[in-house]
N, C-alpha and C positions, 0 to 999 in steps of 0.2 A: 622517471622510472623506466626500467628496461621493458620493452614490448616486443612481441614476436608475431609473425604471421600466424593467422588462425583460420580454421575452417569450421564455423559453428555447426554443431550437430552432424559433422561429417559431410556437409554439403557446400560446394562452392557456388556462390551466387554472384552475378555481375554487380559490381559496386560503382556508382557514379563517382567521378572525382569530387572529393569532399569540398564543399564551398564553391564549386564551379558552376552549379546549375540549380535551378529551382526544383523542388520536389513536391509531389502531392502525397499527402499522408492520410491514412484512415485510422482513426482511434476507436477501439472496441471497448465498450463499457458505458455505464450510465450514472456514475457517482461523481462526488466532488473531486476525487483523484483524477478522473478523466477530464473534468472541466478544467482543472489546473493544468493538465497536459495540453489541452486545446489552447488555453490562453497563452501558455508559454510558447507553443509552436507558432501561434499567430504573431508573436513578437519577433520571431526568428526571420531575419532577412533572407535566409536560404530556403524558406518554405513558400511555395507558390499557392497551395490550397490545403485546407484541412477539412476533413469530413468525419462524422462520427456515426456510430451505430451501436445500440439504439439511441444513445444520448438521453437527455432529459430536457425540461423546458428551458433551463438556462443555457445549456449547450446549443439547443436549437435556435436560440436568439443570436448566437455567435456564428454558427456554421451550419451547413446543410446536414440533416440527419436522415438515417434510413432505419426502418423497422426490421432489424435482423436479430435473431436470438444469438447471443454471444457464444453459447456452447455448441452451436450448429456449425461445425467446421466447413462443411460443403457450402452453406449459405454465405458464410464470411468470405471464403475464397472466391465464390462466384461474384459477390459484390465487388471485391477488390479488383478482380479481373475486368468486370464490366466497367468500373470507373477508371481503369488504367492507373491505379495508384502505384507509387514507387516503394512505399513502405507501409506495412500494417503494424500498429502498436496495440498489443493486447493488454488491457488494464487489469481486469479481475483475475483471481486465482482459478476459479472453476473452469473457464475455457482452457487455461493452460494445462491443468491436470487432465482435462478431457482430450487433449491432443490437437486443439485448433491450430496451434502454431505449425505443427507437422503438416496439416492439410494445406495450409496457406503456402508453406515453402515448397510442397510437392507440386504446386501450380506455377513455380518459378518466380514467386513474389517474395521480396525481402520481408522478414517478419521479426519484430522485436518481441522476444518472449521465448522461454526455454521449451524444449520438447516435452512431451508427456513423461518420458522417462526421467528427464532432469527435474521436472516440476514436482516429482515425488519428494524432493527436499522439503516442500511445504505440504504436499498431499498426504504424507505419512510421517508423523513425528518419530515413530520407531525407526523408520528408514533414515531419517536425518540423524538420529543418535548413532546409528551404525556407521554412517559416513563420517561423523565427527570423531568417533572412536578410531577409525582407520586413519584419519588425517591428523590425529593428534591435536584436535581442536579442544580447548578447555570448555567444559560444559558441566551441568549438574549431573550427579549420579542419577540413573533412571532405572526403573523396572517396567517391563512390558507385561501386561496381564491380559489373560484371555478368559478369566472366570472370576466370580465373586470371591471364591476361596483365595485365589491368588491376590486379589485386591486387598482383602482383609489382612493377609499376612504381610503384604507390602506396606500398608499403612502403619502396621505395628513396627516394621523394620525401620522405615524412614522417619517416623515420628512427626509430630506437629511442629510448625504449621504444615498442613497437608496440601500438596500440589497435585491436582488430578486433571489430566488432559485427555480429551477425545483425540484418538490417533489421527482422524481424518480432518477434512475441512469443516469449519464450524463458524465461518464468518466473523472470526475474532472473539467468539463468545463460548468456545468449547473448553475453557480453562476455569477451574475453581481453585481458589486459594483460601483455606479456612483453618481455623483452630478446632472446628467442630467435626469430630470423626464421623458422626452420622450424616452430616451434609456431604462430606467427601465421599462416603460410601454410596449415598443416594445418587450423586452425579455419576460415579463410576458405573453403577448398575444401569442407569439410563443410557449411557454410552454402549454398554454391552448389549442391552436389550435392542438397541438400534443396529446391532451388527458390527460395531466398531471395536477395535482393540482399545485398551486403556493404558496410558503411560503415566506412571507415578514418578515424581521427581523429588529430590531433596530441595528444601526451600533455600532460595538464594537471597541473601540480604543485600542492601545497598540500592542506589538509584539505578533505573533502567535507561538505556540509550538506544536509539535506532540509528543504524548506519547503513546507507544504501551504497551499492557498488554496481557499476555497469561493466559487463564482461562479454567478450566474444568467445569464451571458452578457453582462452589462453591468457590474454591480457586482462588486467583488472584496474579499473579507474574508480577510486572512491569519491563519493559526493560528500556533502557536509552533514555532520551529525545533527540529530534532532531529538527531542523528548516529547512523548505523547502522554495523555492522561486517559486511562482506560475506565476508571470507575465513573458511574453516572453522577455522583454528587460531590460537592465541595469537600475538600479534605480527604479525597480518595475514599469516600463512603459510597454505599449503595452497590447495585449489581455491576458486573463486568459488562462492558459495551465494546463496540467496534472502535471506539475512540471519541473523546469529547473535546479534544483540542490538542494543540502542539505548539512548539516554538523552536527557533534556531536563530543564532548559534547558542552554544552552551558555555557561558563564561566560566562555570565552575569545573568543567571537564578537564582531565589531564591534558597537557599540551601535546603529548605523544599518543593520544587515543587513536587517531586515524592510522598513524604509522604502525602502532602495535596491533591493531585489528587487521590491517593488511597482512602483516607478517605472520600472525598466529592463527587467523581465522579465515579471511577471505581468499588469499592466494592458495593456502593449503587445501581448502574445500574445492576450489575450481580445479586444482591439479588432481585431486582425488576423483572427482567426477569424470574428468577426461580419462583417467586410468581405468575407470569402470566401464568405459565405452558409452557413457551418457554425458557428453560434454555439456556444460551449463553455459548457454549464451543468452543473456538477457539481463534482468535486474536481480541481483542477489541481495536480499535484505537480511541483515544480521541484527537480531534483537539481543542486546547485551545487558548484563547485570554487572555493575562495578562493585564487587563484593569486598568484604574485609580480607578475603583470601586471594584477591586478584580478579581480573576480568573473566566472566563466564558467558557462554552463549546460552540464551534462554530458548531461542527458536530461530529457524530460518523461514523466510518467505521467498517466494519465487517471482515477486512483482513489486511495484511501487506500493508503499504503505499508505494508508489513509487514516488519519489526517496529516501525517508527516510530509507527504508529497507537497501539500499546499504551501508549507513554509519553506521547504528546501528549494522548490522551483521558483518561489518568489524572490530568492536571493541569487539565482543563476543569471549572470550577465554575459554569457557566451552561448553558442549555438547548442540547443538540445538536440536538434535534428541530426547534426553531425555525429554526436555521440551515439545516438540510437541507431543510426544507419551503419556506423562503424561496427557496432556490436552485432547487428543483424547480418552483416556481410563479411565478417572476419577481417575487417580493416581497421580495427580500433587502434592499432599501433600507429596509424597515420594521422590520428585526430589529436589536435592540441589539447592539453589538459584544460578542464573547465575553469572559468574565471568567476569568482564569487564577489558579490557586493559585501562591503563591510556593514551594511544595514542589518537590522534584525527583523524577523517576521514572527508574528503570533497569529494563530487561527483559533477561533472559538466556534464550536459546533452548536447549532440550534436544532434540537431534537423535538419530535412530535410528542404530544401528550401520551403517556403510557410506555414510551420507549425506555428500556429495551424489551420488556416482557410482552406488551400488547399495544403497539403503536396505533394511535387513532389517525386515520387518514381522511382527506377531504377538506381540511381546514383551509380557508383563504389566507394567503400571505400578502401583507401590505408593507410598504416602506422600502421595497427593494431598490427602486431607482434612487431614492434619497440616500440610502446607505452606500450604494455603488458610486455615487457622485462625490463622496467625501475624498479628500486628498489622502493618498496612501492606503486606500481601502479597496479590497476586491471581494465581491460577493460571489462565491462559487456554489453552484446548485448540486444537490445530491438527490434526495427524494422529492422531486417536483414534477408537475405536469401542468398543462393549461386546461381549464375546465370551468364548470359552473360553481364549484364549491358547495355542493348540496349536503355535505356531511358524510358522503360516501366516496369511494374511489372511482366514481363514474361521472359522466357529464360531458357535454359537448364543448368543443374548443371555443372559448369566449375571450381569450387573451388574458384571463385572470390566472395568476399563479396559485396553485393548490398543492398542499402537501400530499405526497403519494408514497412515503416511506418513513422509516424510523428516524434516520439522520437526514434532516431536510436541507440544511444550508451549512456552509463553512465560510465564516467571515474572516478574511485575512487582513491584518494590518501590517504595514511595513514602515519603518522609521529608522533614524540613525542609532537609536538606543532601544534596548529591549522594553524599557518602561514606556517609551514613546510608541512602539509598535503595539504594545498591549493596550494603551490608551486609545489608539486608532481602531483597533479591532472591536473593542467594547463600545466605542462611539457608533460604529456601524451596527452592532447588535441592537443598540438602543433605538435605532430608527425602524427596526423590523418588528412587525407584530404577527404572531400566529397564535390564535386562541389555544390555551392549554399547553403551549410549548415550554420547554425548559432548557437551560444551559448552565454550565458551571461558571461561577464568578471568580474563580481562583486560578485560571489558566496562566501560567508563567508568573504568578504572584511571588514576589520575594526572590526571584531568580536573578 
């Protein structure tokens, strides 16, 4: 593809010659996405050291961790400077929307992640719709509402199934899709009461696909598509969650899916953001619906998705560090295209009892070493800590792994076929015990 020189967020940063020296990297975040990033970077021969903040119990078993609040830009930048890191990677969306990447870059440190202005593509669904309209990106018709009266009129105008979205960040759980008008209205009122705008959308039929792209604000490099499973229960039943599993590749997807998305969605969006004076340099995540009327963008995210990252990075056979450093320093045009394994990857999320409504923390997790020792299986930690497992989220460090969040673990299987990868992932899940936990049994089934 054609690539050009870029200056992410209007700032020129010194870039090391790619592939010519070892780099030290700081990963910000504490989920399974960050654990996947850490594991992938540890496999990278161009990486000298990986550090995480704040991390979790599993990440801490792999690399040094520091107790830093991810949304505290000054603290993140101070840590990066103190450790003399070459690159900071910001995993979660909240620090990006809060402008942490801006603070880090202001200290002269390369940072993978968009500016606060560019991160509004995820921080505000209304803003994302405005950008898509200006860029000619295909998406669902939407109405932005500021009152219950407008919501009621909008629900009547768009009709069922009703799609109601909190305009702001909601950790993947701010969307309600329902046939029940009263449920839709209740969710909208809750968003309004919390001070947020409400975005109503027409319902999009067809399967959904996640496609990540790395960009330096000018050049765009797509990764491999994946599909995740949002509902808590088998058969896409139960409440919406942050994601209960994912798989890649997608044997059923159109052969030109990546090319079409690049042409109609990713490159036009990056070009539009640059025109607006808010160049997007980082990870642009397009959530796509393959509808009966063609491809439509469901949403944009400004960071790696979870749990899709776990399966996409499991299939990456070339340097992740080179791609991320290229995006962070405006030198992505110099980086070779990524190399992908022909293998498939499947991840299954083990969630705590009560997730997503009221996760029960403090349960002791066993069988982790046995699962991780299986061929083709990677156990990535999300909501874990070490402690006594007293049934609360407190306790001294005893070396015992304890659940500390809703999504606790992400078990990844990799094999030559999708069926084989699925078998390995569930073999890993079978070794792990967390009282009261639950997982879906149909991730990638029949794909």
